[in-house]
C-alpha positions as CSV (number, residue, x, y, z in Angstrom):
1,M,-16.0,-62.2,-24.1
2,G,-17.9,-60.0,-21.6
3,L,-16.6,-57.0,-19.8
4,L,-17.1,-58.7,-16.4
5,T,-16.3,-62.4,-16.3
6,E,-16.6,-63.2,-12.6
7,V,-17.3,-61.9,-9.1
8,R,-15.5,-63.1,-6.0
9,L,-16.3,-62.5,-2.3
10,A,-13.3,-61.8,-0.1
11,R,-14.5,-64.2,2.5
12,D,-11.5,-63.7,4.8
13,R,-12.5,-60.0,5.2
14,V,-16.1,-60.6,6.0
15,P,-16.7,-59.2,9.5
16,S,-19.4,-61.8,10.4
17,F,-21.5,-64.2,8.5
18,E,-24.2,-63.6,11.1
19,R,-24.6,-60.0,10.1
20,Y,-26.6,-58.7,7.1
21,P,-26.0,-58.9,4.2
22,F,-23.5,-61.7,4.8
23,S,-26.1,-63.7,6.7
24,L,-28.2,-64.2,3.6
25,P,-27.8,-67.8,2.4
26,S,-26.9,-66.7,-1.1
27,V,-24.1,-64.4,0.2
28,R,-23.0,-66.8,2.9
29,A,-22.3,-69.4,0.4
30,L,-20.7,-67.1,-2.2
31,K,-17.1,-67.7,-3.2
32,R,-16.9,-67.2,-7.0
33,L,-19.6,-66.5,-9.5
34,E,-18.9,-66.8,-13.2
35,L,-20.9,-64.5,-15.5
36,H,-22.1,-65.2,-19.0
37,P,-20.4,-62.9,-21.6
38,A,-23.9,-61.8,-22.9
39,V,-26.8,-62.3,-20.4
40,T,-26.8,-63.6,-16.8
41,F,-30.1,-63.8,-14.8
42,F,-30.5,-63.7,-11.1
43,V,-33.8,-65.2,-9.9
44,G,-35.2,-66.0,-6.5
45,E,-37.9,-65.3,-4.0
46,N,-38.2,-61.9,-2.3
47,G,-35.5,-61.5,0.2
48,S,-33.3,-64.1,-1.3
49,G,-30.4,-61.7,-1.9
50,K,-30.5,-61.4,-5.7
51,S,-31.0,-57.6,-5.8
52,T,-28.5,-57.2,-2.9
53,L,-25.8,-59.0,-4.9
54,L,-26.7,-57.1,-8.1
55,E,-26.4,-53.8,-6.2
56,G,-23.1,-54.8,-4.6
57,I,-21.7,-55.7,-8.0
58,A,-22.9,-52.4,-9.4
59,V,-21.3,-50.3,-6.7
60,A,-18.1,-52.3,-6.8
61,C,-18.0,-51.5,-10.6
62,G,-18.3,-47.8,-9.9
63,F,-22.0,-47.1,-10.5
64,N,-24.1,-44.7,-8.4
65,P,-25.9,-46.9,-5.8
66,E,-29.3,-45.4,-6.9
67,G,-28.7,-46.1,-10.6
68,G,-27.9,-44.3,-13.8
69,A,-25.1,-44.3,-16.3
70,L,-21.5,-44.4,-15.5
71,H,-20.0,-40.9,-15.5
72,E,-23.3,-39.3,-16.3
73,V,-24.9,-37.8,-13.2
74,E,-24.1,-38.1,-9.5
75,F,-26.8,-37.8,-6.8
76,D,-27.5,-39.2,-3.4
77,T,-31.2,-39.3,-2.3
78,R,-30.8,-41.6,0.7
79,P,-27.9,-44.0,1.3
80,S,-29.4,-47.5,1.6
81,H,-26.9,-49.9,0.0
82,S,-25.2,-52.5,2.1
83,E,-21.4,-52.8,2.7
84,L,-21.3,-55.9,0.4
85,H,-19.6,-54.0,-2.4
86,R,-16.5,-53.4,-0.3
87,L,-15.8,-57.1,-0.2
88,L,-16.7,-58.0,-3.8
89,Q,-13.7,-58.4,-6.2
90,V,-14.5,-57.5,-9.8
91,R,-12.0,-57.3,-12.6
92,L,-12.8,-54.7,-15.3
93,P,-11.1,-52.9,-18.2
94,D,-10.2,-49.2,-17.7
95,R,-13.1,-47.9,-15.5
96,L,-12.8,-44.3,-16.7
97,A,-13.2,-45.5,-20.3
98,M,-15.9,-48.1,-19.6
99,R,-19.5,-47.5,-20.5
100,G,-22.4,-48.9,-18.5
101,Y,-25.8,-48.5,-16.9
102,F,-27.4,-49.6,-13.7
103,L,-31.2,-49.6,-13.5
104,R,-33.0,-50.0,-10.2
105,A,-36.7,-50.0,-10.7
106,E,-37.6,-48.4,-7.4
107,S,-35.2,-45.4,-7.9
108,F,-35.6,-44.7,-11.6
109,Y,-37.7,-41.7,-10.8
110,N,-34.7,-40.2,-8.9
111,V,-32.4,-41.0,-11.9
112,A,-34.9,-39.2,-14.3
113,S,-35.0,-36.2,-12.0
114,A,-31.2,-36.0,-11.8
115,V,-30.9,-36.2,-15.6
116,E,-33.5,-33.4,-15.9
117,R,-31.8,-31.2,-13.3
118,Q,-28.4,-31.5,-15.0
119,D,-29.9,-30.6,-18.4
120,Q,-30.9,-27.2,-16.8
121,E,-27.4,-26.4,-15.8
122,E,-25.7,-23.7,-17.9
123,W,-22.7,-25.8,-19.0
124,M,-25.1,-28.5,-20.2
125,K,-27.1,-26.1,-22.3
126,A,-24.0,-25.1,-24.2
127,L,-23.4,-28.7,-25.3
128,P,-24.7,-30.0,-28.7
129,R,-26.1,-33.1,-27.1
130,R,-27.8,-33.0,-23.7
131,N,-28.9,-35.9,-21.5
132,R,-32.5,-36.0,-22.7
133,D,-31.2,-36.5,-26.3
134,R,-29.5,-39.7,-25.0
135,Y,-32.9,-41.0,-23.9
136,G,-34.6,-40.4,-27.2
137,G,-35.1,-36.6,-27.1
138,R,-38.2,-36.6,-24.8
139,A,-38.1,-35.8,-21.1
140,L,-38.5,-39.0,-19.1
141,H,-40.9,-37.3,-16.7
142,E,-43.2,-36.5,-19.7
143,Q,-43.7,-40.2,-20.3
144,S,-45.5,-43.0,-18.5
145,H,-43.3,-45.2,-16.3
146,G,-43.3,-47.9,-19.0
147,E,-42.6,-45.5,-21.8
148,A,-39.7,-44.0,-19.9
149,F,-38.3,-47.5,-19.2
150,L,-38.5,-48.4,-22.9
151,A,-36.9,-45.1,-23.9
152,L,-34.0,-46.0,-21.7
153,F,-33.7,-49.6,-23.1
154,E,-34.0,-48.4,-26.7
155,H,-31.9,-45.2,-26.8
156,R,-29.6,-45.1,-23.8
157,L,-28.2,-48.6,-24.0
158,H,-25.9,-49.7,-26.7
159,G,-23.1,-52.2,-27.6
160,G,-20.0,-52.4,-25.5
161,M,-21.8,-51.5,-22.3
162,L,-22.0,-53.4,-19.0
163,V,-25.7,-53.2,-18.1
164,L,-27.1,-54.2,-14.7
165,L,-30.9,-54.3,-14.4
166,D,-32.9,-54.9,-11.3
167,E,-36.5,-56.0,-12.2
168,P,-36.7,-54.2,-15.6
169,E,-40.2,-55.7,-16.0
170,A,-41.6,-53.7,-13.1
171,A,-43.2,-51.0,-15.3
172,L,-43.8,-53.1,-18.4
173,S,-46.9,-54.9,-19.5
174,P,-46.5,-58.5,-20.8
175,L,-46.5,-57.2,-24.4
176,R,-43.9,-54.5,-23.5
177,Q,-41.7,-57.2,-21.8
178,M,-41.6,-58.9,-25.2
179,T,-40.5,-55.6,-26.8
180,F,-37.8,-55.5,-24.1
181,L,-36.6,-58.9,-25.1
182,S,-36.3,-57.7,-28.7
183,L,-34.3,-54.7,-27.6
184,L,-32.1,-56.8,-25.3
185,H,-31.3,-59.1,-28.2
186,Q,-30.3,-56.1,-30.4
187,H,-27.9,-54.8,-27.7
188,V,-26.4,-58.3,-27.1
189,K,-25.7,-58.7,-30.8
190,A,-23.9,-55.3,-30.7
191,G,-21.7,-56.5,-27.8
192,A,-23.4,-55.4,-24.6
193,Q,-23.3,-57.6,-21.5
194,F,-26.3,-57.8,-19.2
195,I,-26.7,-58.9,-15.6
196,I,-30.4,-59.0,-14.8
197,A,-32.4,-59.7,-11.6
198,S,-36.0,-60.6,-12.6
199,H,-39.2,-62.2,-11.5
200,S,-40.6,-62.3,-15.1
201,P,-40.9,-65.7,-16.9
202,I,-41.1,-63.7,-20.1
203,V,-37.8,-61.9,-19.5
204,L,-36.2,-65.0,-18.1
205,A,-37.0,-66.9,-21.3
206,Y,-34.2,-65.2,-23.2
207,P,-32.2,-68.0,-24.8
208,N,-28.6,-69.0,-24.3
209,A,-28.4,-67.1,-21.0
210,W,-27.2,-68.4,-17.7
211,T,-29.7,-68.4,-14.9
212,Y,-28.7,-68.4,-11.2
213,Q,-31.4,-69.3,-8.7
214,F,-31.0,-67.8,-5.2
215,G,-32.4,-69.8,-2.3
216,E,-31.7,-71.4,1.1
217,N,-29.0,-73.5,-0.4
218,G,-27.1,-70.6,-1.8
219,I,-26.8,-69.9,-5.5
220,E,-27.1,-72.6,-8.1
221,R,-27.2,-72.5,-11.9
222,V,-30.5,-73.8,-13.3
223,E,-32.3,-74.1,-16.6
224,Y,-35.2,-71.8,-17.4
225,E,-37.8,-74.5,-16.9
226,E,-36.3,-75.4,-13.5
227,T,-37.0,-72.0,-12.1
228,E,-39.7,-71.7,-9.5
229,H,-41.1,-68.6,-11.4
230,F,-41.6,-70.7,-14.6
231,R,-43.2,-73.5,-12.8
232,V,-45.6,-71.3,-10.7
233,Y,-46.8,-69.3,-13.7
234,R,-47.2,-72.5,-15.8
235,D,-49.2,-74.3,-13.2
236,F,-51.4,-71.3,-12.5
237,L,-52.2,-70.6,-16.2
238,Q,-52.8,-74.2,-17.1
239,A,-55.5,-74.5,-14.5
240,P,-56.4,-71.0,-13.0
241,A,-59.8,-72.1,-11.6
242,R,-58.2,-75.0,-9.8
243,S,-55.4,-72.8,-8.5
244,L,-57.9,-70.2,-7.2
245,R,-60.0,-72.9,-5.5
246,I,-56.9,-73.9,-3.5
247,L,-55.7,-70.4,-2.8
248,L,-59.1,-69.1,-1.8
249,S,-60.4,-72.1,0.1
250,E,-61.6,-71.2,3.6
251,D,-60.5,-74.6,4.8
252,E,-56.8,-73.9,4.0
């Protein structure tokens, strides 16, 4: 059984469904969303609300809005999260004892910087295990974006964690996305629970997960092959020349 089984929107407390983020079709239709005990995917077009909901869940669970591990580092570069988290109801075990990680692709640089700054503090220097050791022993800023992401996935995540990932494929080549799938599976077998917003057909292919598609009709659970992302990539790769003729036609 996962750490987080469901999320509910306190609809009676929503100030207005005409105001962002409650005006998003996915949020406007939200009542109760059941989560898979191992892996739940959020998929949808840009602006569909999947990252907004993922962020809201993360903040409601106690994560820093910009990302990072629970109870690890606190920082605030620029408040940009919506008020959605205040109206999301999540039921979790003891939050002080809970372990988890929230990754936002666009703010991972800020997380890495905060981890590095904290390691320079005197009280951290006296500890036998510093933050960088939790990420594999090598400073995140001394690695490429993709290497740092994989160091996080491989070393910082482990069983028993609630892990929320927003577009983890952003820094990864297709081959490294497959490596990510292997690491994901290892953590799932160890008891971790993942909620992942993704555009990657490779990442979304992870078996036995639940996939929720965000769109104009709200949020609906779909099979992998039913996602628009799978169909678009499949059609393009099956006939790239034909697809390009259509896309680049001056008559269109």
